C-alpha positions as CSV (number, residue, x, y, z in Angstrom):
1,M,20.3,79.7,-8.0
2,P,23.7,78.2,-8.7
3,A,26.2,80.3,-10.6
4,T,29.2,78.9,-12.5
5,A,32.6,80.5,-12.6
6,Q,32.5,82.3,-15.9
7,S,35.4,83.8,-17.8
8,H,36.5,86.6,-20.1
9,Q,39.5,87.1,-22.3
10,P,41.6,89.9,-20.8
11,R,43.6,92.2,-23.0
12,R,46.0,93.1,-20.2
13,G,48.8,94.1,-22.4
14,R,47.1,97.3,-23.5
15,R,45.9,98.2,-20.0
16,T,49.2,97.3,-18.3
17,S,51.3,99.4,-20.7
18,R,49.0,102.3,-20.0
19,L,49.1,101.9,-16.3
20,L,52.8,101.2,-15.9
21,A,53.4,104.3,-17.9
22,V,51.5,106.2,-15.2
23,A,53.6,104.9,-12.3
24,A,57.3,104.9,-12.6
25,T,38.7,73.7,11.9
26,V,35.4,72.0,11.8
27,V,35.9,68.8,9.7
28,T,33.5,67.7,7.0
29,A,32.5,64.1,7.1
30,G,34.7,62.5,4.5
31,A,35.4,58.9,5.2
32,L,34.7,56.6,2.3
33,A,33.6,54.0,4.7
34,A,33.9,53.2,8.4
35,A,35.6,50.0,7.3
36,A,39.0,49.4,8.6
37,L,42.0,48.7,6.5
38,P,42.2,45.4,4.6
39,A,42.4,42.4,6.9
40,S,46.0,41.9,6.1
41,A,46.8,45.3,7.5
42,N,45.2,44.5,10.8
43,A,46.2,40.9,11.2
44,G,49.6,39.3,12.0
45,D,51.5,41.0,9.2
46,D,50.4,44.5,10.3
47,E,53.4,46.3,9.0
48,R,51.6,49.6,8.8
49,A,53.1,52.4,10.9
50,H,50.6,53.6,13.4
51,G,50.4,56.8,15.3
52,G,48.4,58.8,12.7
53,H,50.7,59.5,9.8
54,G,52.1,56.2,8.7
55,Q,55.7,57.3,8.3
56,G,57.2,53.8,8.4
57,T,58.1,51.5,5.5
58,G,55.5,48.8,6.1
59,R,53.0,47.5,3.6
60,Y,50.5,50.4,4.1
61,Q,51.7,54.0,3.8
62,D,49.5,57.0,4.4
63,V,50.0,59.7,1.8
64,Q,48.8,63.2,2.6
65,L,47.3,65.0,-0.3
66,L,46.8,68.7,0.3
67,S,44.8,70.5,-2.4
68,F,43.1,73.7,-3.3
69,N,41.6,75.3,-6.5
70,D,40.6,78.6,-8.1
71,L,43.0,80.8,-6.3
72,H,42.7,83.4,-9.1
73,G,45.7,85.4,-8.0
74,N,44.2,86.3,-4.6
75,L,47.4,86.9,-2.7
76,E,45.9,89.4,-0.2
77,P,42.8,88.4,1.8
78,P,39.7,88.8,-0.5
79,A,37.3,91.5,0.4
80,G,33.7,91.2,1.5
81,S,31.8,87.9,0.9
82,S,34.6,86.7,-1.3
83,G,36.8,86.5,1.8
84,R,34.3,84.5,4.0
85,V,33.1,81.0,4.3
86,T,29.9,79.6,5.9
87,E,30.1,76.9,8.5
88,V,27.3,74.7,9.8
89,Q,27.1,74.5,13.6
90,P,26.1,71.4,15.5
91,D,22.7,72.9,16.2
92,G,22.0,73.5,12.5
93,T,22.7,77.2,12.5
94,T,25.4,78.8,10.4
95,K,28.2,81.3,11.0
96,T,30.6,83.1,8.7
97,I,34.4,83.0,9.1
98,D,36.9,85.4,7.5
99,A,39.2,83.3,5.3
100,G,41.9,83.5,2.7
101,G,45.1,85.3,1.9
102,V,48.4,83.5,1.0
103,E,50.1,84.7,4.2
104,Y,47.6,82.5,6.1
105,L,47.4,79.8,3.4
106,A,51.1,79.2,3.7
107,T,51.0,78.9,7.4
108,H,48.1,76.5,7.3
109,L,49.7,74.3,4.7
110,R,53.0,74.2,6.4
111,E,51.5,73.3,9.7
112,A,49.4,70.6,8.0
113,R,52.5,69.0,6.5
114,K,54.4,68.7,9.8
115,G,55.1,65.1,10.6
116,N,54.0,64.0,7.2
117,R,57.0,62.9,5.2
118,Y,54.7,61.5,2.5
119,S,52.9,64.7,1.6
120,V,52.1,66.1,-1.8
121,T,50.3,69.4,-2.7
122,A,48.1,69.6,-5.8
123,A,45.7,72.2,-7.3
124,G,42.7,72.0,-9.5
125,G,43.3,74.9,-11.9
126,D,42.6,78.6,-12.2
127,M,45.6,79.5,-10.1
128,V,45.8,82.7,-12.2
129,G,43.4,84.8,-14.3
130,A,40.7,87.2,-13.2
131,S,43.2,88.3,-10.6
132,P,43.2,91.4,-8.4
133,L,45.5,94.2,-9.4
134,L,48.4,93.1,-7.2
135,S,48.8,90.0,-9.4
136,G,47.0,90.9,-12.6
137,L,48.9,94.1,-13.2
138,F,52.0,92.0,-13.5
139,H,50.6,89.2,-15.7
140,D,50.3,87.0,-12.6
141,E,54.0,86.6,-12.0
142,P,53.5,87.4,-8.3
143,T,51.1,84.5,-8.0
144,I,53.4,82.0,-9.6
145,E,56.2,83.2,-7.2
146,A,53.8,82.6,-4.3
147,L,52.8,79.2,-5.5
148,N,56.5,78.2,-5.8
149,A,57.0,79.3,-2.2
150,L,53.9,77.4,-1.1
151,D,55.6,74.3,-2.4
152,L,52.8,73.4,-4.8
153,D,53.8,70.2,-6.5
154,V,51.4,70.1,-9.5
155,T,48.2,71.6,-10.9
156,S,45.9,71.1,-13.8
157,V,45.2,74.0,-16.1
158,G,41.9,75.8,-15.8
159,N,40.0,77.9,-18.3
160,H,41.5,81.0,-16.9
161,E,45.0,79.8,-17.6
162,F,44.1,80.5,-21.2
163,D,42.9,84.1,-20.7
164,E,46.0,85.5,-22.3
165,G,46.6,82.6,-24.7
166,A,48.8,79.5,-25.0
167,K,52.1,81.5,-25.3
168,E,51.5,83.3,-22.1
169,L,50.6,80.1,-20.3
170,A,53.9,78.6,-21.6
171,R,55.7,81.7,-20.2
172,L,54.2,81.2,-16.8
173,Q,55.4,77.6,-16.9
174,N,58.8,78.1,-18.3
175,G,59.7,81.6,-17.3
176,G,61.1,84.7,-19.1
177,C,60.1,88.3,-19.1
178,H,56.8,89.4,-20.7
179,P,57.1,89.9,-24.5
180,T,55.7,93.4,-24.4
181,E,56.0,94.6,-20.8
182,G,59.5,93.3,-20.3
183,C,60.8,92.5,-16.8
184,Y,59.2,94.1,-13.8
185,T,62.1,93.7,-11.5
186,D,65.9,93.3,-11.8
187,K,65.4,89.5,-11.7
188,R,64.3,87.4,-14.6
189,F,61.0,85.7,-14.0
190,K,61.8,82.0,-13.6
191,G,58.4,80.5,-14.1
192,A,56.6,77.8,-12.2
193,D,58.6,75.2,-10.2
194,F,55.6,72.9,-10.5
195,P,54.1,71.3,-13.7
196,Y,50.9,72.5,-15.3
197,L,49.0,69.5,-16.6
198,A,46.8,69.8,-19.7
199,A,46.1,66.3,-20.9
200,N,42.9,67.2,-22.8
201,V,44.3,70.4,-24.4
202,L,45.8,69.6,-27.8
203,D,47.7,71.7,-30.3
204,E,45.6,71.6,-33.4
205,K,48.6,71.4,-35.7
206,T,50.5,68.6,-33.9
207,G,47.6,66.8,-32.2
208,K,49.7,66.6,-29.1
209,P,49.0,67.9,-25.6
210,L,49.9,71.5,-25.1
211,L,51.7,70.7,-21.8
212,K,52.4,67.6,-19.9
213,P,49.4,65.3,-19.6
214,Y,50.4,63.6,-16.3
215,W,53.1,63.7,-13.6
216,V,54.2,61.1,-11.1
217,W,55.0,61.9,-7.5
218,K,57.6,59.5,-5.9
219,E,58.8,59.1,-2.3
220,K,60.7,56.1,-1.1
221,G,59.0,53.6,-3.3
222,V,55.6,55.2,-3.2
223,K,54.3,56.4,-6.6
224,V,51.1,58.4,-7.2
225,G,50.2,59.6,-10.7
226,F,48.4,62.9,-11.4
227,I,46.4,63.5,-14.6
228,G,45.3,67.1,-15.2
229,V,42.4,68.2,-17.4
230,T,40.3,71.4,-17.8
231,L,36.6,71.4,-18.8
232,E,36.0,70.4,-22.4
233,G,33.8,73.6,-22.7
234,T,36.7,75.9,-22.1
235,P,36.3,77.6,-25.5
236,D,32.7,78.5,-24.4
237,V,34.0,80.5,-21.4
238,V,37.2,82.0,-22.9
239,S,37.4,84.3,-25.9
240,A,38.4,82.8,-29.2
241,E,41.8,84.5,-29.1
242,G,42.7,82.8,-25.9
243,V,42.2,79.3,-27.2
244,K,43.2,79.9,-30.8
245,G,45.0,76.9,-32.3
246,L,43.9,74.6,-29.5
247,S,41.3,71.8,-29.2
248,F,39.7,70.6,-25.9
249,K,38.8,66.9,-25.6
250,D,36.4,65.0,-23.5
251,E,37.5,64.9,-19.8
252,V,36.5,61.2,-19.2
253,E,38.0,59.8,-22.3
254,T,41.3,61.7,-21.7
255,I,41.6,60.7,-18.1
256,D,40.9,57.1,-19.0
257,K,43.5,57.2,-21.7
258,Y,46.3,58.4,-19.4
259,A,45.2,56.2,-16.5
260,E,46.0,53.3,-18.8
261,V,49.3,54.9,-19.8
262,L,50.3,55.2,-16.1
263,R,49.2,51.7,-15.4
264,R,51.5,50.4,-18.1
265,Q,54.3,52.3,-16.5
266,G,53.6,50.6,-13.2
267,V,51.7,53.5,-11.6
268,K,48.5,52.2,-10.1
269,S,47.7,55.0,-7.6
270,I,46.1,57.8,-9.6
271,V,44.5,61.2,-8.8
272,A,42.7,63.2,-11.5
273,L,42.9,67.0,-11.2
274,V,39.8,68.1,-13.0
275,H,38.9,71.8,-13.6
276,E,35.2,71.1,-13.7
277,G,32.9,71.1,-10.7
278,G,29.6,70.6,-9.0
279,F,26.9,72.3,-7.0
280,P,26.4,71.1,-3.4
281,A,22.9,71.5,-1.9
282,S,24.4,73.8,0.8
283,T,26.9,76.6,0.6
284,S,28.4,75.7,3.9
285,Y,31.9,74.3,3.5
286,N,31.3,71.5,6.0
287,Y,28.0,70.4,4.6
288,D,27.7,66.6,4.4
289,C,27.1,65.9,0.7
290,D,27.0,62.2,1.3
291,S,23.6,62.4,3.0
292,P,21.4,60.5,2.7
293,G,23.7,58.5,0.4
294,A,27.1,58.7,-1.3
295,G,27.2,61.9,-3.4
296,D,23.5,62.5,-3.0
297,G,24.1,66.1,-2.0
298,V,26.0,67.3,-5.0
299,S,24.9,67.9,-8.6
300,G,26.4,69.3,-11.8
301,P,28.9,68.3,-14.4
302,I,31.4,66.7,-12.1
303,V,28.9,64.0,-11.0
304,D,28.7,62.6,-14.5
305,I,32.5,62.8,-14.9
306,A,33.1,61.0,-11.6
307,K,30.5,58.3,-12.4
308,N,32.2,57.5,-15.7
309,V,36.0,57.9,-15.1
310,T,37.8,54.6,-14.9
311,P,38.0,52.9,-11.5
312,Q,41.8,53.0,-11.9
313,V,41.5,56.6,-10.7
314,D,41.4,56.7,-6.9
315,A,40.3,60.3,-6.2
316,L,39.3,63.5,-8.1
317,V,40.4,67.0,-7.1
318,T,38.0,69.4,-8.8
319,G,37.2,73.1,-9.2
320,H,35.7,75.7,-11.5
321,T,32.4,76.2,-9.8
322,H,34.0,77.8,-6.7
323,N,32.0,75.5,-4.4
324,A,33.2,73.5,-1.4
325,Y,32.5,69.8,-1.1
326,V,34.0,66.5,0.0
327,C,31.8,63.8,-1.5
328,T,32.0,60.1,-2.4
329,I,30.5,59.5,-5.8
330,P,30.3,55.9,-7.1
331,D,32.7,55.0,-9.9
332,P,31.6,52.8,-12.9
333,A,32.1,49.7,-10.7
334,G,29.7,51.1,-8.1
335,K,32.5,51.7,-5.5
336,P,32.6,55.1,-3.7
337,R,35.4,57.4,-4.8
338,M,36.4,60.7,-3.2
339,V,35.6,63.9,-5.1
340,T,36.7,67.2,-3.5
341,S,36.7,70.9,-4.1
342,A,38.0,73.7,-1.8
343,S,35.8,76.6,-2.7
344,S,38.0,79.5,-4.2
345,F,40.3,82.4,-3.6
346,G,42.4,80.4,-1.1
347,R,39.7,80.3,1.6
348,L,39.9,76.5,2.1
349,Y,42.3,73.7,1.6
350,T,41.5,70.0,1.4
351,D,43.4,67.4,3.4
352,T,43.0,63.9,2.0
353,T,44.7,60.7,3.3
354,L,45.4,58.2,0.6
355,T,46.5,54.8,2.0
356,Y,49.0,53.3,-0.3
357,D,49.5,49.5,-0.5
358,R,53.2,48.9,-1.2
359,R,52.4,45.3,-2.1
360,T,49.9,46.2,-4.9
361,G,51.0,49.8,-5.7
362,D,47.4,50.9,-5.4
363,I,45.3,52.9,-3.0
364,A,43.2,51.1,-0.4
365,R,40.1,53.1,-1.2
366,T,38.1,51.9,1.8
367,S,40.6,53.9,3.9
368,V,40.6,57.2,2.0
369,K,39.6,60.1,4.3
370,S,39.2,63.7,3.3
371,A,38.1,67.0,4.9
372,N,38.0,70.7,4.0
373,H,39.7,73.1,6.4
374,V,39.3,76.9,6.6
375,V,42.2,79.1,5.9
376,T,41.5,81.2,9.0
377,R,43.2,84.5,9.7
378,D,43.9,83.8,13.4
379,V,47.3,82.2,12.7
380,P,50.6,84.0,12.2
381,K,51.3,85.3,8.8
382,A,54.0,83.6,6.8
383,P,56.9,86.1,6.8
384,D,58.1,85.2,3.3
385,M,54.6,85.8,1.9
386,T,54.4,89.1,3.7
387,R,57.7,90.1,2.0
388,L,56.5,89.0,-1.4
389,I,53.2,90.9,-1.1
390,G,55.1,94.0,0.1
391,R,57.6,93.9,-2.7
392,W,54.9,93.8,-5.4
393,N,52.7,96.3,-3.6
394,T,55.5,98.8,-3.8
395,L,55.3,98.6,-7.5
396,A,51.5,98.5,-7.7
397,A,50.6,101.1,-5.0
398,P,51.0,104.3,-7.1
399,I,48.4,102.9,-9.5
400,G,46.2,101.0,-7.2
401,N,45.7,103.5,-4.4
402,R,44.3,106.2,-6.7
403,P,40.6,107.0,-5.6
404,I,38.1,106.8,-8.4
405,G,34.8,107.1,-6.6
406,Y,32.7,106.9,-3.5
407,I,30.0,104.5,-2.4
408,A,27.3,104.9,0.4
409,G,27.5,101.2,1.5
410,D,28.6,97.7,0.5
411,V,27.8,97.0,-3.1
412,S,27.4,93.2,-3.2
413,R,27.7,90.9,-6.2
414,D,25.5,88.3,-4.5
415,G,22.0,87.3,-5.7
416,T,20.3,86.5,-9.0
417,E,20.4,90.3,-9.7
418,S,23.1,92.0,-7.7
419,P,23.6,95.7,-6.7
420,L,27.0,95.6,-8.2
421,G,25.7,94.0,-11.4
422,D,23.2,96.9,-11.7
423,L,26.0,99.4,-11.1
424,I,28.3,97.9,-13.8
425,A,25.4,97.6,-16.3
426,D,24.5,101.3,-15.7
427,A,28.1,102.3,-16.1
428,Q,28.3,100.5,-19.4
429,L,25.1,102.1,-20.6
430,A,26.4,105.5,-19.7
431,Y,29.6,104.8,-21.5
432,G,27.8,103.5,-24.5
433,R,25.8,106.7,-24.8
434,T,29.0,108.7,-24.9
435,Q,30.0,106.7,-28.0
436,D,26.5,106.5,-29.5
437,P,23.6,108.5,-27.9
438,E,21.1,105.9,-29.4
439,T,22.4,103.2,-27.0
440,D,19.3,101.7,-25.4
441,L,20.5,99.2,-22.7
442,A,23.5,97.3,-21.3
443,L,24.0,93.7,-20.3
444,M,26.7,92.3,-18.0
445,N,27.4,88.6,-17.3
446,P,27.7,87.9,-13.5
447,G,30.8,85.7,-13.9
448,G,32.7,88.8,-15.0
449,I,32.1,90.4,-11.6
450,R,34.9,89.0,-9.6
451,A,34.7,90.9,-6.2
452,P,32.3,93.1,-4.3
453,L,32.9,96.8,-3.5
454,T,33.1,97.2,0.3
455,H,32.4,100.4,2.2
456,A,34.9,99.7,4.9
457,S,38.4,100.8,4.0
458,T,40.8,98.1,2.8
459,G,43.8,100.4,3.3
460,S,44.4,104.1,4.3
461,E,42.0,105.5,1.7
462,G,39.1,105.9,4.1
463,D,35.6,104.3,4.3
464,G,33.5,104.6,1.2
465,V,36.4,105.4,-1.1
466,V,36.7,103.2,-4.2
467,T,40.3,102.8,-5.3
468,Y,41.5,101.8,-8.7
469,A,42.8,98.5,-7.2
470,E,39.4,97.7,-5.7
471,A,37.7,98.4,-9.1
472,F,40.3,96.3,-10.8
473,A,39.5,93.4,-8.5
474,V,35.8,93.7,-9.7
475,Q,36.6,93.8,-13.4
476,P,40.1,92.5,-14.1
477,F,39.7,91.3,-17.7
478,A,40.2,94.4,-19.7
479,N,37.3,93.5,-22.1
480,T,36.2,96.3,-24.3
481,V,32.7,97.8,-24.1
482,N,31.1,97.0,-27.5
483,L,27.9,98.4,-29.0
484,Q,25.8,96.2,-31.4
485,D,22.3,96.4,-32.9
486,Y,19.8,93.6,-32.2
487,T,16.2,93.1,-33.2
488,G,13.7,93.0,-30.4
489,A,13.2,89.3,-31.2
490,Q,16.9,88.7,-30.8
491,L,16.9,90.6,-27.4
492,V,14.1,88.3,-26.1
493,Q,16.1,85.3,-27.3
494,V,19.2,86.5,-25.4
495,L,17.2,86.7,-22.2
496,K,15.9,83.2,-22.8
497,E,19.4,81.9,-23.3
498,Q,20.1,82.7,-19.7
499,V,18.1,79.7,-18.7
500,S,18.2,77.4,-21.7
501,G,20.6,75.6,-23.9
502,P,24.0,75.3,-22.2
503,N,22.8,77.5,-19.4
504,E,19.7,75.5,-18.5
505,A,21.2,73.4,-15.7
506,A,23.2,76.4,-14.2
507,P,21.5,79.6,-15.3
508,K,23.6,82.7,-16.0
509,I,21.4,85.6,-15.3
510,L,22.6,88.7,-17.0
511,Q,22.8,91.9,-15.0
512,V,20.7,94.6,-16.7
513,S,20.9,98.4,-16.9
514,A,18.2,100.7,-15.6
515,G,15.0,100.7,-17.6
516,L,15.0,97.0,-18.6
517,T,12.7,94.9,-16.5
518,Y,11.1,91.5,-16.6
519,T,9.9,88.5,-14.6
520,L,12.0,85.3,-14.1
521,D,9.7,82.5,-13.0
522,L,11.9,79.8,-11.5
523,T,8.9,77.5,-11.0
524,K,9.0,76.8,-14.7
525,T,11.7,75.0,-16.8
526,G,14.0,76.0,-19.6
527,A,13.4,79.1,-21.7
528,D,9.8,79.4,-20.2
529,R,11.4,80.8,-17.0
530,V,11.7,84.1,-18.8
531,V,8.2,85.5,-19.0
532,T,8.2,87.0,-22.4
533,D,5.2,89.3,-21.9
534,S,6.8,90.9,-18.9
535,I,9.9,92.2,-20.7
536,R,9.8,96.0,-20.8
537,L,12.2,98.7,-21.7
538,N,11.5,102.0,-20.0
539,G,7.9,100.7,-19.4
540,S,7.2,99.7,-23.0
541,P,7.0,96.1,-24.4
542,I,9.9,95.0,-26.5
543,D,8.9,95.3,-30.2
544,P,10.2,92.1,-32.0
545,A,10.7,94.1,-35.2
546,A,12.4,97.1,-33.8
547,T,16.2,97.6,-33.5
548,Y,17.9,98.1,-30.1
549,R,21.4,99.3,-29.5
550,V,23.0,97.2,-26.8
551,A,26.2,97.7,-24.8
552,S,28.1,94.6,-23.5
553,N,31.6,93.6,-22.9
554,S,33.5,92.1,-25.8
555,F,33.4,88.5,-24.3
556,L,29.5,88.6,-24.3
557,A,29.4,90.5,-27.6
558,G,31.3,87.5,-29.1
559,G,28.7,85.0,-27.9
560,G,30.5,83.9,-24.8
561,D,29.0,82.2,-21.8
562,G,26.4,80.4,-23.8
563,F,24.8,83.4,-25.5
564,P,25.2,82.7,-29.2
565,T,22.6,85.3,-30.2
566,L,24.8,88.1,-28.7
567,G,27.4,87.1,-31.2
568,E,25.0,87.9,-34.1
569,G,24.7,91.7,-33.5
570,A,25.2,94.2,-36.3
571,N,27.0,97.5,-36.7
572,E,29.5,96.8,-34.0
573,L,31.4,99.7,-32.4
574,V,34.4,98.8,-30.1
575,G,35.0,101.1,-27.2
576,A,37.4,101.4,-24.3
577,D,37.8,98.7,-21.7
578,D,35.1,98.0,-19.2
579,L,37.1,99.1,-16.2
580,T,37.5,102.5,-17.8
581,A,33.7,102.7,-18.2
582,L,33.2,101.8,-14.5
583,E,35.8,104.4,-13.4
584,Q,34.3,107.2,-15.5
585,Y,30.8,106.4,-14.1
586,L,31.9,106.4,-10.5
587,T,34.0,109.6,-11.0
588,A,31.1,111.4,-12.7
589,N,28.3,110.3,-10.3
590,S,29.9,110.3,-6.8
591,S,31.9,112.5,-4.5
592,A,33.1,112.3,-0.9
593,S,30.0,114.4,0.2
594,N,27.6,112.7,-2.1
595,P,28.6,109.0,-2.5
596,I,26.7,106.9,-5.0
597,A,23.7,105.0,-3.5
598,V,23.7,101.2,-3.4
599,P,21.4,100.0,-6.3
600,T,18.3,98.3,-5.1
601,A,18.5,95.3,-7.5
602,D,14.8,95.4,-8.3
603,R,14.9,95.2,-12.1
604,I,14.3,91.5,-12.3
605,T,11.3,90.1,-10.5
606,V,12.0,86.5,-9.4
607,V,9.2,84.0,-8.8
608,R,10.3,81.0,-6.8
């Protein structure tokens, strides 16, 4: 079942203040066509520089576009499945490859750029937000520093860039010390060297884009314009406070508008950076999503966007769904156009060749080639990134290295119902009962679970030890645990909203606490996929007229992630943040000699 990248609004200021007080390649098939360059490039006036990179000044010039998306502040190699990619082998089998970490990403990008004078690096949003402790503790300043050193040229905003609101996003762009935490080092934070693009994010008062809508890359007469947008539904996946005073416009209409603006400025080669994505039919990064036909192997919102964006746009770099694909989706004129996504967490990067026609100023689309490449960890680490990580780790270590619990094995976040989802829901139920003994159950959205808990040691803490930094990587948002009353009828409706309304195409299956069980029948459609008669709480059917006390994080309690009924609860009680709830549960229920067992994830019966 596909899972979208969901979001919460962090309240990091409160948590950070408290904490700081405590511490003083296999290539995917990607050619748009096997066709050669236009005849004029292969005939008598073949001025194109050959030899692979096209570094001459002839008519046709190859431009290298390196791209990635959804880094989410993962400077160190992600743990567990979050730090691996799946690769299809020639015989049809698959293997997993350890991937990610900016020390390796920097090495791969720098190697890819060698010999390519005409090279530009772009990103598809969510560079920050939902970040591990190394970055999140410092309001993602370490990630911006790393991206500057990676020579990122431009990125679109993503929904997570709004986790801490527009003012904090402006600070990441322009620099300056945090308004409440101050400066973390003796140097003033200078902000991003690259522009964040937010063409479809408008200030409600002025009606103007919050940040630059587009940016033009230029090199020796070659001009490529970039338009950046985030998903129109950003307010649905970020808390209201994060998007206060902003409006989010249609992606296609916005891109078309600024494509025409660029055309009038003489820029005819255009790339759209779109923080919205799709769902390929395979999770393998090198799956051919153009089989049997162009774009046939990918579905989801990006397909509709790609099919409708003006043909003036030559390629789309996308993100948000954390999937990997290199597809050619027909534009409104019926011509194939490259649409790419490089998974997430810095595990992949995409290398696209755009052949620029100096005579027309446009891209020869029949010559566009693209492939995803793994950020393997078998290359030398970039020394400057090692130093950057070490510098920030020195500040974070006293907080992050503190043990808070013990686990008997890997606690995965994978699956319709995951062991880690069960663990978090149980922790929130236990916390809820400390605030109100009448709390009946807890619900947790899967997109709020950002990393697994791995049994193997990630440092010197020892196997099975859960450190604060590891738990922070799981739940980095600092949402509060809220208690609300719902009728049984409302509770049933909440479960049905997992697979209906905005969640019908890409279900968001809530993780449930012990005692709540039901059947999810995926052979049916819409809300019928939740079998109403099967819903039980501690073995008893849900009484539609009864009142149930439910614990959930503040993002869900406000109706986020397409659960409007959760926003209709009564008698709300706001508690501590969700990481505190997880920490208290692990500390109370585990020890070195008696680690907590891995949950069996058997509360939801799935029929396929």
